Backbone bond lengths (Angstrom), bond angles and torsions (degrees), N, CA, C in turn:
res aa  C-N    CA-C-N  psi(-1)  N-CA   C-N-CA  omega(-1)  CA-C   N-CA-C  phi
1 M - - - 1.455 - - 1.559 109.28 -
2 L 1.320 114.85 128.06 1.455 118.26 -179.65 1.546 108.19 -76.54
3 S 1.372 113.73 147.39 1.462 118.93 173.66 1.506 109.28 -67.59
4 N 1.338 114.72 167.19 1.447 120.30 -179.83 1.538 111.22 -61.19
5 N 1.341 116.58 -39.78 1.435 122.15 -179.70 1.541 110.96 -64.15
6 A 1.405 117.58 -43.81 1.377 122.68 178.50 1.560 112.01 -64.84
7 Q 1.310 115.46 -40.83 1.511 120.90 177.14 1.439 109.50 -61.42
8 A 1.337 119.39 -43.19 1.445 123.21 179.97 1.524 110.74 -63.34
9 L 1.289 118.67 -42.06 1.464 121.37 177.02 1.564 112.13 -63.80
10 L 1.303 113.55 -42.71 1.498 117.71 179.13 1.509 110.98 -62.33
11 K 1.337 115.12 -45.16 1.487 119.38 177.65 1.523 113.10 -63.67
12 G 1.323 113.25 -37.13 1.464 116.08 175.87 1.490 113.71 -67.82
13 W 1.318 117.34 -34.15 1.487 122.66 175.74 1.534 107.67 -65.74
14 I 1.256 120.09 -48.78 1.474 122.34 179.17 1.559 110.89 -57.65
15 A 1.359 116.18 -41.75 1.442 117.81 178.84 1.521 112.51 -70.44
16 A 1.320 118.60 -34.17 1.451 120.74 176.58 1.534 113.93 -65.73
17 A 1.328 113.90 -24.77 1.442 119.31 179.24 1.524 115.20 -84.27
18 S 1.305 115.86 -3.96 1.482 119.25 -173.52 1.548 110.03 -62.12
19 P 1.316 121.02 -39.10 1.477 117.09 175.43 1.503 114.73 -58.57
20 V 1.370 115.78 -35.87 1.443 121.70 179.72 1.526 108.79 -66.09
21 V 1.349 116.37 -46.92 1.501 122.12 -178.63 1.515 108.24 -61.57
22 E 1.345 119.20 -43.99 1.463 120.67 -178.52 1.540 110.35 -63.99
23 K 1.322 115.88 -39.33 1.502 116.77 -179.38 1.542 111.26 -70.75
24 V 1.314 117.27 -40.19 1.426 120.42 178.18 1.521 113.30 -58.44
25 Y 1.332 112.00 -40.66 1.494 117.67 -178.64 1.479 114.28 -87.96
26 G 1.344 117.75 4.74 1.418 121.83 173.52 1.522 117.34 79.48
27 T 1.355 116.95 18.86 1.451 120.94 -179.42 1.481 114.48 -104.10
28 S 1.361 118.54 10.32 1.423 122.30 178.44 1.494 108.66 -127.44
29 E 1.347 116.66 143.51 1.439 123.39 179.95 1.520 110.56 -100.19
30 A 1.326 117.93 -0.37 1.480 121.33 176.94 1.495 110.27 -63.98
31 S 1.342 115.43 151.72 1.488 119.32 176.07 1.508 108.70 -77.47
32 W 1.327 113.82 162.30 1.452 117.19 178.86 1.512 114.02 -64.39
33 P 1.375 120.24 -37.20 1.484 117.95 175.09 1.577 109.51 -62.43
34 E 1.330 118.57 -35.35 1.490 118.55 179.29 1.512 109.08 -70.41
35 V 1.291 120.76 -40.16 1.455 123.81 179.88 1.544 109.06 -61.71
36 R 1.319 116.00 -47.72 1.484 119.41 -178.63 1.514 109.46 -63.45
37 A 1.304 118.97 -41.85 1.440 122.07 -179.29 1.540 111.36 -60.55
38 R 1.326 116.63 -43.49 1.493 120.24 179.67 1.470 110.57 -66.87
39 Y 1.382 118.56 -39.69 1.448 121.69 178.65 1.529 110.77 -63.11
40 M 1.325 113.50 -47.28 1.496 117.35 -176.51 1.568 108.90 -66.82
41 Q 1.303 120.86 -35.99 1.394 121.60 179.52 1.557 110.12 -64.08
42 G 1.341 116.45 -40.30 1.470 119.93 176.22 1.510 112.83 -64.10
43 L 1.323 118.39 -42.96 1.465 120.86 178.68 1.543 112.14 -72.14
44 E 1.283 118.60 -31.10 1.442 118.98 176.33 1.524 112.07 -61.28
45 N 1.346 114.08 -38.61 1.483 119.59 179.94 1.567 109.53 -69.79
46 L 1.334 115.99 -33.93 1.456 119.13 179.86 1.501 114.08 -79.93
47 F 1.299 116.84 -34.84 1.468 121.96 -175.65 1.561 110.80 -124.06
48 P 1.293 117.33 76.34 1.461 120.29 -173.02 1.585 112.07 -67.84
49 A 1.300 111.84 171.17 1.452 120.46 179.48 1.570 108.68 -63.29
50 F 1.320 113.53 151.93 1.467 120.98 -179.27 1.546 107.74 -87.34
51 E 1.329 115.75 131.25 1.500 119.21 -178.08 1.463 113.06 -65.06
52 G 1.333 118.66 145.22 1.397 122.37 179.76 1.491 115.63 86.86
53 V 1.350 115.03 10.63 1.469 118.43 -177.90 1.575 105.47 -132.15
54 S 1.337 114.38 140.34 1.481 120.44 177.21 1.485 108.71 -103.41
55 Y 1.345 115.65 151.11 1.481 122.05 -174.70 1.522 105.87 -130.51
56 Q 1.308 115.38 134.97 1.421 119.17 174.21 1.542 110.63 -149.06
57 T 1.285 117.91 161.25 1.463 121.83 -179.90 1.524 106.99 -97.85
58 V 1.373 115.89 126.71 1.466 123.72 178.47 1.478 106.41 -127.38
59 M 1.329 116.05 172.90 1.467 122.38 173.73 1.522 108.67 -103.19
60 S 1.317 117.23 131.18 1.447 122.43 172.41 1.527 106.00 -115.17
61 G 1.312 114.92 91.78 1.483 120.32 -169.52 1.516 107.81 71.94
62 N 1.319 115.94 -126.36 1.465 121.94 177.49 1.510 114.83 -93.78
63 T 1.326 114.46 3.98 1.473 121.56 -174.64 1.511 112.44 -110.61
64 P 1.323 119.13 124.14 1.465 120.81 175.59 1.538 107.79 -64.84
65 A 1.320 114.96 146.70 1.443 120.96 178.05 1.543 109.86 -141.66
66 M 1.354 114.50 150.52 1.451 119.22 169.46 1.492 107.85 -88.56
67 L 1.365 113.87 126.72 1.472 120.05 175.63 1.511 109.80 -101.70
68 S 1.327 119.10 118.64 1.440 126.25 176.32 1.527 106.56 -104.42
69 E 1.383 115.69 126.37 1.422 120.37 -174.08 1.498 109.62 -146.72
70 P 1.335 119.11 134.14 1.459 120.77 -177.43 1.549 107.89 -63.55
71 D 1.323 112.65 140.86 1.505 120.27 177.65 1.448 112.51 -55.82
72 A 1.293 119.22 -32.92 1.450 123.20 -178.80 1.513 113.13 -78.63
73 G 1.360 117.99 -4.31 1.430 122.88 -178.56 1.479 111.93 97.72
74 A 1.318 115.21 152.05 1.522 121.51 -175.86 1.528 110.05 -107.49
75 G 1.316 115.08 159.50 1.409 123.24 170.66 1.532 112.33 -83.55
76 D 1.354 112.94 -148.57 1.468 116.84 -176.82 1.551 112.50 -83.18
77 A 1.323 116.63 -21.38 1.432 119.07 -176.07 1.505 113.54 -64.23
78 V 1.344 114.59 140.37 1.474 121.91 177.60 1.531 109.11 -133.63
79 V 1.300 116.11 136.29 1.431 124.31 178.09 1.502 110.11 -115.81
80 L 1.341 118.72 128.05 1.439 123.22 166.67 1.497 106.26 -98.99
81 Y 1.365 115.23 112.40 1.458 122.88 -179.12 1.546 109.31 -99.65
82 L 1.289 116.36 124.74 1.493 121.26 -179.76 1.507 107.86 -109.04
83 H 1.340 116.07 111.39 1.466 122.77 -173.03 1.521 109.89 -74.70
84 G 1.305 114.64 157.71 1.476 124.03 174.51 1.523 114.85 -86.88
85 G 1.361 114.21 -168.57 1.426 118.71 -178.76 1.522 112.41 123.84
86 G 1.319 117.50 16.14 1.430 119.01 176.44 1.500 116.40 67.35
87 Y 1.349 118.00 20.03 1.490 123.43 -172.80 1.501 112.91 62.19
88 V 1.350 118.14 11.12 1.439 122.05 -172.19 1.526 113.80 -127.64
89 H 1.333 117.76 -43.93 1.487 118.11 -168.51 1.523 114.27 -129.54
90 G 1.347 118.40 15.89 1.445 121.34 -179.68 1.517 114.01 -82.23
91 G 1.292 117.91 179.94 1.481 122.71 174.68 1.474 109.70 -173.97
92 V 1.336 116.82 160.55 1.483 122.96 -175.81 1.517 110.55 -73.66
93 E 1.342 118.60 -25.52 1.475 118.93 -169.39 1.520 112.71 -63.59
94 A 1.316 119.26 -29.80 1.460 121.74 178.68 1.487 115.90 -74.18
95 Y 1.330 118.40 -4.03 1.458 122.38 -171.09 1.509 114.27 -110.18
96 R 1.305 119.02 13.60 1.466 121.21 177.92 1.537 110.70 -62.07
97 G 1.335 114.87 -40.12 1.452 117.36 179.58 1.479 113.49 -66.46
98 L 1.334 117.65 -47.69 1.481 120.75 -177.73 1.470 111.94 -70.30
99 T 1.345 117.54 -44.79 1.478 117.44 -177.71 1.515 109.36 -71.12
100 G 1.334 119.56 -30.16 1.418 122.49 177.23 1.568 109.93 -63.58
101 R 1.271 114.96 -42.98 1.468 117.73 176.48 1.513 113.45 -60.62
102 L 1.340 116.22 -43.59 1.436 122.65 177.83 1.530 110.72 -63.86
103 A 1.310 117.14 -42.52 1.449 120.15 179.97 1.544 111.41 -65.47
104 T 1.284 117.04 -39.20 1.466 119.47 176.35 1.463 114.17 -68.79
105 A 1.313 118.52 -48.43 1.486 123.87 -176.47 1.566 111.41 -65.37
106 L 1.318 116.36 -36.55 1.498 121.56 -177.48 1.493 112.63 -95.44
107 N 1.377 117.49 -4.12 1.451 119.97 -171.33 1.505 109.08 48.46
108 A 1.339 115.31 57.11 1.449 119.82 -169.22 1.548 110.42 -132.43
109 R 1.286 113.52 160.94 1.511 119.58 163.57 1.466 107.50 -89.85
110 V 1.341 116.86 135.18 1.465 123.97 -179.94 1.529 107.45 -116.41
111 Y 1.333 115.24 122.28 1.467 120.19 175.38 1.498 108.47 -108.05
112 T 1.311 115.65 127.22 1.463 121.31 178.70 1.527 107.35 -120.58
113 P 1.370 114.66 104.04 1.502 117.45 -177.03 1.557 111.40 -68.42
114 D 1.273 113.71 137.82 1.489 121.00 174.94 1.492 106.14 -93.39
115 Y 1.341 116.84 69.78 1.457 121.56 -174.55 1.532 109.15 -68.78
116 R 1.340 112.73 154.71 1.470 118.30 177.67 1.546 110.67 -71.92
117 Q 1.314 114.18 151.27 1.477 118.36 -171.27 1.531 113.99 -129.27
118 A 1.309 116.47 158.10 1.477 123.46 174.42 1.495 109.07 -71.32
119 P 1.331 120.31 158.77 1.467 123.90 1.26 1.556 118.27 -82.44
120 E 1.340 113.94 -8.91 1.462 118.31 179.54 1.553 110.16 -64.25
121 Y 1.313 114.78 -37.13 1.476 120.53 -178.57 1.530 106.94 -132.75
122 P 1.327 116.15 86.29 1.470 119.15 -177.82 1.513 113.24 -79.83
123 F 1.319 114.37 -177.43 1.428 121.16 176.30 1.522 112.40 -45.74
124 P 1.379 118.25 134.16 1.453 128.09 5.71 1.541 114.78 -98.72
125 T 1.351 118.01 13.51 1.419 119.64 -168.81 1.566 116.15 -54.10
126 P 1.378 117.71 -44.44 1.511 115.83 176.38 1.488 113.40 -58.34
127 V 1.296 114.37 -42.83 1.489 117.05 178.26 1.512 113.60 -66.01
128 D 1.301 118.33 -38.49 1.441 124.07 -178.88 1.608 108.39 -67.51
129 D 1.320 114.45 -39.58 1.483 118.69 -178.86 1.531 107.44 -65.76
130 A 1.318 116.91 -44.42 1.465 119.40 -179.52 1.543 111.00 -61.15
131 F 1.309 115.82 -41.59 1.425 118.87 179.81 1.527 113.15 -67.97
132 S 1.301 114.29 -35.45 1.476 121.00 174.46 1.491 110.57 -57.60
133 A 1.352 115.96 -40.95 1.468 121.24 -177.83 1.557 108.91 -69.07
134 Y 1.321 116.01 -38.30 1.489 120.24 177.06 1.511 110.06 -61.87
135 R 1.317 114.55 -48.14 1.482 117.14 179.62 1.513 111.33 -59.92
136 A 1.258 115.15 -42.24 1.491 120.44 -177.19 1.532 110.88 -61.63
137 L 1.340 117.60 -38.41 1.471 118.92 178.20 1.525 110.17 -61.82
138 L 1.348 116.76 -44.86 1.431 119.73 -179.97 1.514 111.99 -65.03
139 E 1.356 115.21 -40.89 1.487 119.19 179.75 1.513 111.54 -68.08
140 S 1.364 119.31 -21.17 1.433 119.70 179.55 1.556 110.86 -78.44
141 G 1.300 117.97 -6.24 1.411 121.91 178.52 1.524 117.58 110.29
142 I 1.361 114.87 1.45 1.454 120.19 179.66 1.532 106.45 -70.39
143 R 1.320 115.84 129.17 1.470 120.40 178.50 1.543 109.93 -75.62
144 P 1.351 117.10 136.65 1.428 119.01 -177.98 1.571 113.58 -58.95
145 E 1.323 118.58 -30.09 1.435 121.39 178.99 1.515 112.80 -69.45
146 N 1.306 116.58 -14.77 1.461 122.72 178.52 1.565 111.96 -99.61
147 L 1.322 116.42 0.72 1.437 122.08 -171.28 1.518 110.65 -112.61
148 V 1.368 115.96 132.03 1.480 119.78 175.31 1.488 108.26 -133.03
149 L 1.333 114.55 158.12 1.501 120.37 -179.66 1.531 107.93 -111.99
150 V 1.323 115.99 142.92 1.481 125.04 171.82 1.492 107.50 -139.40
151 G 1.318 117.37 139.80 1.437 119.07 177.37 1.533 109.73 -158.41
152 D 1.309 117.18 158.05 1.459 123.14 178.77 1.502 111.38 -123.73
153 S 1.332 116.71 144.32 1.439 123.31 174.77 1.555 111.42 58.74
154 A 1.289 117.50 -117.40 1.534 117.37 173.89 1.470 109.06 -60.67
155 G 1.325 119.65 -38.56 1.416 122.47 177.40 1.528 112.87 -64.70
156 G 1.336 117.76 -27.76 1.422 121.71 178.39 1.514 110.97 -69.42
157 A 1.335 116.73 -36.33 1.486 121.79 173.67 1.504 110.38 -69.32
158 M 1.319 116.81 -36.40 1.457 119.80 -179.37 1.547 111.23 -68.91
159 V 1.275 119.52 -25.46 1.477 120.57 175.21 1.548 109.33 -54.25
160 V 1.368 114.99 -44.59 1.463 117.18 176.77 1.515 113.51 -71.73
161 T 1.347 116.15 -40.90 1.422 120.38 179.50 1.521 112.55 -62.81
162 M 1.341 118.37 -37.11 1.478 119.21 177.53 1.493 111.94 -63.77
163 M 1.343 117.09 -38.79 1.494 118.55 175.91 1.484 111.94 -63.84
164 R 1.342 116.48 -45.10 1.448 120.53 178.73 1.524 112.55 -57.56
165 K 1.298 116.00 -45.54 1.475 122.50 -178.01 1.549 109.50 -66.30
166 A 1.357 115.54 -39.78 1.452 117.91 174.84 1.525 111.47 -62.45
167 R 1.288 117.40 -45.85 1.477 121.72 177.46 1.482 110.48 -56.45
168 D 1.314 116.76 -51.07 1.476 119.45 -177.39 1.509 115.36 -67.57
169 A 1.374 115.11 -25.69 1.459 118.73 177.74 1.530 113.31 -87.00
170 G 1.367 117.29 -4.47 1.406 121.91 -179.78 1.497 115.60 71.46
171 I 1.318 114.87 27.01 1.494 120.66 174.17 1.480 109.61 -107.47
172 P 1.356 118.40 160.23 1.458 121.12 -174.84 1.514 113.11 -61.96
173 L 1.350 116.50 145.46 1.441 125.09 174.59 1.525 106.86 -84.32
174 P 1.358 117.62 158.08 1.452 122.09 172.76 1.557 109.33 -70.04
175 A 1.340 116.24 172.49 1.459 121.62 175.70 1.494 112.83 -67.91
176 A 1.311 117.83 -31.16 1.525 123.54 -175.78 1.498 109.50 -174.30
177 G 1.360 111.32 171.21 1.438 115.69 176.58 1.546 111.33 -145.06
178 V 1.327 118.29 146.95 1.509 122.89 175.59 1.547 107.74 -119.65
179 S 1.269 113.32 125.56 1.487 121.54 -179.54 1.517 109.75 -111.79
180 L 1.369 116.87 111.92 1.433 123.63 -175.19 1.511 107.07 -100.45
181 S 1.369 116.47 119.36 1.477 120.81 178.32 1.532 113.10 46.03
182 P 1.281 116.96 55.25 1.490 117.37 -172.22 1.539 111.78 -68.74
183 W 1.323 113.39 142.11 1.487 122.91 171.54 1.516 104.32 -91.97
184 A 1.338 116.58 81.23 1.432 121.76 -166.34 1.523 112.97 -99.88
185 D 1.354 116.74 -8.33 1.469 118.36 -179.58 1.476 110.61 -140.65
186 L 1.372 116.45 97.79 1.464 119.64 -175.55 1.515 111.88 -77.62
187 T 1.309 119.53 -0.68 1.442 121.22 172.41 1.571 110.22 -84.47
188 H 1.270 117.94 -15.23 1.495 122.88 178.46 1.497 109.86 52.31
189 S 1.298 118.26 44.13 1.478 123.67 -174.41 1.517 112.60 -86.94
190 G 1.343 119.34 -12.83 1.474 119.45 -175.02 1.478 111.76 -79.36
191 S 1.359 117.18 167.51 1.427 123.65 -174.50 1.587 110.44 -66.20
192 S 1.293 118.19 -29.43 1.479 120.12 -176.98 1.512 112.94 -62.50
193 A 1.371 114.66 -25.09 1.442 119.34 178.74 1.551 110.85 -61.44
194 T 1.344 114.65 -25.30 1.423 120.22 177.03 1.538 114.06 -98.88
195 T 1.348 113.90 -45.60 1.472 118.26 -175.46 1.525 114.21 -73.83
196 R 1.324 116.94 -24.36 1.495 120.64 -178.34 1.505 112.29 -107.17
197 D 1.362 117.88 -6.98 1.431 118.39 178.90 1.526 109.39 -65.99
198 G 1.315 116.23 126.83 1.481 122.32 -175.97 1.512 112.54 94.20
199 I 1.326 116.61 -15.65 1.526 120.53 173.07 1.499 109.34 -94.64
200 D 1.341 117.87 -43.12 1.469 120.66 175.33 1.552 108.09 -62.08
201 P 1.346 118.94 119.12 1.468 119.26 -172.68 1.514 113.88 -79.86
202 L 1.370 117.43 -11.01 1.448 120.68 -174.85 1.522 113.32 -107.94
203 C 1.327 118.50 -26.92 1.472 120.95 -168.82 1.551 106.77 -134.37
204 S 1.325 115.33 125.83 1.461 119.82 169.87 1.554 105.44 -110.05
205 V 1.312 115.97 157.85 1.515 120.07 179.56 1.530 109.28 -64.25
206 A 1.354 117.70 -38.43 1.442 117.79 -179.68 1.523 112.53 -62.62
207 F 1.381 114.79 -41.95 1.468 119.57 176.71 1.498 111.59 -61.50
208 L 1.343 116.82 -46.38 1.476 120.32 -176.64 1.552 111.73 -66.70
209 T 1.317 113.38 -35.32 1.512 117.48 177.14 1.481 110.25 -62.46
210 R 1.313 118.42 -40.84 1.507 120.80 178.12 1.523 109.05 -68.34
211 L 1.307 117.88 -39.45 1.505 118.64 176.82 1.511 111.37 -60.57
212 A 1.344 114.93 -42.50 1.469 121.52 -178.15 1.505 110.05 -60.30
213 R 1.321 115.13 -46.93 1.513 117.85 -178.87 1.519 109.87 -63.93
214 C 1.322 117.55 -38.22 1.517 120.25 177.72 1.498 109.60 -60.82
215 F 1.317 117.78 -47.19 1.434 126.30 -177.78 1.570 110.28 -66.15
216 L 1.271 117.68 -51.11 1.417 120.48 -171.28 1.497 116.35 -76.09
217 A 1.361 118.49 -28.78 1.388 121.72 172.56 1.565 112.36 54.24
218 G 1.294 115.61 40.97 1.472 119.84 179.48 1.484 113.12 102.55
219 E 1.317 120.05 -18.26 1.472 118.48 177.14 1.527 109.90 -71.43
220 R 1.314 117.91 154.43 1.460 121.15 -178.61 1.495 111.65 -70.35
221 P 1.334 118.82 140.22 1.447 120.79 179.76 1.510 114.41 -65.33
222 G 1.352 117.52 -19.91 1.443 119.27 176.96 1.501 116.79 -87.99
223 H 1.350 115.73 10.98 1.477 117.89 178.60 1.508 107.71 -61.27
224 P 1.309 120.08 136.65 1.462 123.79 -175.76 1.544 114.55 -59.15
225 D 1.354 116.05 -31.02 1.416 119.55 177.16 1.498 114.30 -76.15
226 A 1.303 116.80 -10.65 1.438 122.51 176.90 1.522 111.53 -105.83
227 S 1.327 116.34 -35.59 1.475 123.58 -176.59 1.505 110.12 -130.14
228 P 1.357 117.80 89.81 1.453 119.36 -175.02 1.505 115.43 -65.18
229 V 1.287 118.38 -6.50 1.473 118.61 173.81 1.515 110.69 -65.24
230 Y 1.353 118.88 -21.22 1.428 123.69 -179.68 1.524 112.38 -101.95
231 A 1.317 118.70 11.08 1.438 123.41 -173.05 1.537 112.61 -96.60
232 N 1.330 114.90 156.62 1.448 119.85 169.25 1.482 105.33 -84.08
233 V 1.405 114.03 116.54 1.468 116.65 -172.80 1.537 109.97 -117.93
234 E 1.306 116.76 25.63 1.482 119.26 -179.45 1.513 108.73 -66.43
235 G 1.345 115.39 143.76 1.447 122.02 169.93 1.543 114.75 82.76
236 L 1.328 117.97 12.84 1.448 120.58 -176.49 1.530 111.80 -84.39
237 A 1.314 116.14 160.26 1.509 120.45 177.59 1.528 109.90 -69.73
238 P 1.379 118.57 168.02 1.411 121.33 176.12 1.528 114.15 -55.16
239 I 1.304 117.34 145.71 1.466 121.65 -175.05 1.530 108.81 -140.49
240 L 1.301 111.65 131.37 1.501 119.70 171.29 1.551 109.50 -105.77
241 I 1.318 115.13 128.98 1.450 120.87 176.58 1.524 111.05 -113.41
242 Q 1.320 118.54 125.89 1.426 120.25 174.61 1.522 108.85 -119.20
243 I 1.314 117.99 132.42 1.455 122.13 -177.09 1.522 107.35 -143.89
244 G 1.430 112.35 145.15 1.463 116.31 177.25 1.474 111.23 -83.38
245 E 1.330 114.69 146.13 1.455 120.13 -177.26 1.546 112.77 -67.98
246 N 1.334 115.34 -20.66 1.485 118.12 178.69 1.497 115.20 -91.02
247 E 1.308 117.16 2.09 1.481 120.61 -173.50 1.540 111.45 -80.25
248 V 1.349 115.20 141.69 1.446 118.35 171.38 1.510 111.35 -66.91
249 M 1.332 118.66 -18.77 1.440 123.69 177.86 1.512 113.40 -82.88
250 L 1.297 117.86 2.69 1.507 119.92 -175.11 1.508 112.66 -56.67
251 S 1.344 116.32 -48.61 1.479 118.42 -178.50 1.521 111.49 -60.08
252 G 1.320 116.44 -41.29 1.456 120.53 177.76 1.479 113.63 -59.48
253 A 1.343 117.13 -40.22 1.428 122.91 179.94 1.525 112.92 -66.93
254 T 1.384 112.83 -43.50 1.438 116.27 -179.86 1.500 111.76 -70.29
255 R 1.299 116.24 -31.89 1.507 121.11 178.57 1.561 106.65 -70.61
256 L 1.296 117.26 -39.49 1.456 120.39 176.88 1.562 110.25 -60.49
257 A 1.310 116.96 -44.46 1.422 118.60 178.52 1.519 110.92 -63.52
258 A 1.312 119.52 -37.47 1.416 122.04 177.42 1.537 111.29 -64.34
259 N 1.275 116.42 -43.55 1.439 123.17 179.27 1.537 109.86 -57.73
260 L 1.309 115.06 -47.52 1.463 121.05 -179.92 1.565 108.92 -63.57
261 G 1.326 115.07 -49.12 1.452 118.43 -175.88 1.521 112.14 -60.67
262 E 1.349 116.32 -41.99 1.423 119.18 -179.53 1.521 112.70 -67.88
263 A 1.330 115.65 -22.91 1.479 119.71 173.54 1.503 113.75 -87.27
264 R 1.351 118.03 11.15 1.447 123.81 176.82 1.516 113.29 69.78
265 V 1.326 115.84 25.54 1.443 119.99 175.60 1.544 106.96 -90.40
266 R 1.365 117.06 131.83 1.449 118.71 178.56 1.502 109.86 -65.99
267 T 1.335 114.64 116.02 1.481 120.49 -169.62 1.501 110.35 -130.57
268 T 1.357 116.30 135.55 1.426 123.09 174.91 1.484 107.99 -119.20
269 L 1.347 117.66 125.00 1.522 119.62 178.15 1.496 106.89 -115.85
270 E 1.335 117.56 129.73 1.456 126.04 173.56 1.550 109.33 -118.82
271 V 1.332 114.70 116.77 1.431 119.16 172.60 1.561 109.13 -102.95
272 W 1.326 115.97 120.47 1.439 121.38 -171.43 1.568 109.68 -100.21
273 P 1.330 117.44 108.98 1.462 119.82 -176.83 1.547 113.05 -58.87
274 G 1.309 113.88 135.03 1.450 118.59 177.06 1.508 115.80 79.78
275 M 1.306 119.86 -8.24 1.484 122.02 -175.15 1.465 112.33 -84.04
276 F 1.310 114.81 153.89 1.471 125.90 -177.90 1.523 110.58 -110.89
277 H 1.329 116.80 179.04 1.435 123.71 -172.29 1.543 111.36 -57.67
278 V 1.304 119.92 123.20 1.447 127.52 177.50 1.509 112.25 44.41
279 W 1.365 111.24 54.18 1.488 118.90 175.30 1.498 113.80 -62.57
280 H 1.338 117.98 -12.31 1.416 125.58 -177.04 1.542 110.09 -61.37
281 L 1.310 117.28 -27.22 1.480 119.48 -177.94 1.498 110.42 -65.00
282 L 1.319 119.52 -17.92 1.485 121.82 -178.50 1.541 110.94 -91.78
283 A 1.339 115.91 21.89 1.512 117.59 178.66 1.534 105.75 -60.89
284 G 1.397 110.45 145.05 1.436 117.48 -178.58 1.521 111.96 96.07
285 V 1.300 115.08 -19.86 1.477 120.69 -179.21 1.554 110.84 -122.67
286 L 1.334 114.52 -38.99 1.442 122.34 -174.67 1.525 109.77 -104.87
287 P 1.318 122.63 115.44 1.446 122.61 -174.05 1.553 111.40 -59.06
288 E 1.343 117.17 -37.52 1.447 119.32 179.03 1.501 111.98 -64.23
289 A 1.282 118.26 -30.56 1.488 120.78 175.49 1.495 111.20 -67.45
290 D 1.335 114.95 -44.86 1.481 120.20 176.16 1.534 111.36 -60.97
291 Q 1.284 115.40 -42.77 1.509 118.16 -179.54 1.522 112.10 -65.42
292 A 1.354 115.29 -42.08 1.431 120.96 -177.30 1.539 108.45 -65.31
293 L 1.334 117.75 -44.06 1.439 118.98 -179.79 1.526 111.48 -66.37
294 H 1.363 114.84 -35.66 1.467 120.18 178.15 1.572 108.18 -59.05
295 N 1.318 116.07 -45.52 1.477 119.90 178.14 1.503 112.09 -61.57
296 A 1.337 115.42 -41.84 1.436 119.19 -178.09 1.505 110.90 -65.94
297 I 1.300 117.67 -41.12 1.441 121.75 -178.45 1.525 110.53 -67.96
298 R 1.306 117.61 -38.07 1.475 120.51 177.05 1.548 108.48 -65.07
299 F 1.281 118.66 -39.00 1.441 122.02 179.83 1.549 109.21 -64.43
300 L 1.272 118.01 -43.51 1.457 120.07 178.84 1.503 112.65 -68.71
301 E 1.359 115.56 -41.48 1.425 118.17 178.66 1.540 111.33 -60.37
302 S 1.313 116.52 -40.41 1.448 119.91 177.91 1.534 111.72 -62.74
303 A 1.335 115.60 -44.42 1.476 118.76 179.69 1.556 111.37 -63.35
304 L 1.324 117.13 -44.20 1.420 120.23 179.39 1.561 111.47 -63.11
305 A 1.308 114.78 -40.62 1.517 117.97 178.87 1.501 111.49 -68.33
306 N 1.341 118.65 -37.85 1.464 122.78 178.23 1.540 110.73 -63.35
307 E 1.324 116.62 -39.73 1.430 119.16 -177.15 1.519 110.03 -70.85
308 K 1.311 117.89 -24.45 1.477 121.06 -176.41 1.561 111.09 -90.67
309 A 1.335 114.69 -17.39 1.455 118.11 -175.67 1.557 110.42 -65.62
310 P 1.312 117.91 137.35 1.489 118.69 179.43 1.508 111.57 -69.42
311 A 1.286 115.05 144.98 1.492 120.55 176.43 1.547 111.45 -62.85
312 R 1.302 114.83 147.98 1.487 118.58 -179.32 1.564 108.48 -114.05
């Protein structure tokens, strides 16, 4: 049972998303930039910036990014955070709280690319922008053993896709990745698309299907850059997947973990009973969000420490 404060935040989140829902279903005449701005304003009020962290806009290659950095200064660790929003309606503004917590806990700089989104910039532009930001961090001199990836929802899927693209391009992979509530299967072919539809308070299959069509613009939903459950994932860095048991995306996440594991990628899967899509944003109010982030931070700390350990 969620506390009253957690329930209020969740209801506020659902209300903030109403302009997005209206636009996706064709009942709003507002432009997509207007819809995104209204949604981000609502989420900023719900999930404020984390104290003791500074935020600024920088360029990561050709892509603007929000840099979250502890006021006391950061160490060598760098996080590339890939935000969610179905490749259509997300934005960096809603992530000051979450990226601030990561920056503080890891003593790290956190870059959140403000990648271009559909329908103005459909597939593969959001993925290409995110990968451009990854390349730019390496080209700036950041060592791959100091770099980790974190993402939620669509960004959670892109954590895997960024590693694949790095592998295929012959450039270094990060030390590890954390995928929060990944939207890993845009075909929605798993059983949770039926058994959790109507239980997940934030995502319905009908809504996600419309988002997918908007993003894909005619590309097949099983394309490996859109649905990593269908991708060749051999040779990737260790990955932690966290998914809520109430999510319609549950089957996609478990299938993604199986795909990684069968490809001999070190994979950790956490299924959180009773949790909803990207419950991590309620950190500081919801104990399960704090616990999940604690696990994710420990996973990343271990990966960063292992990469720095001298060979024996």
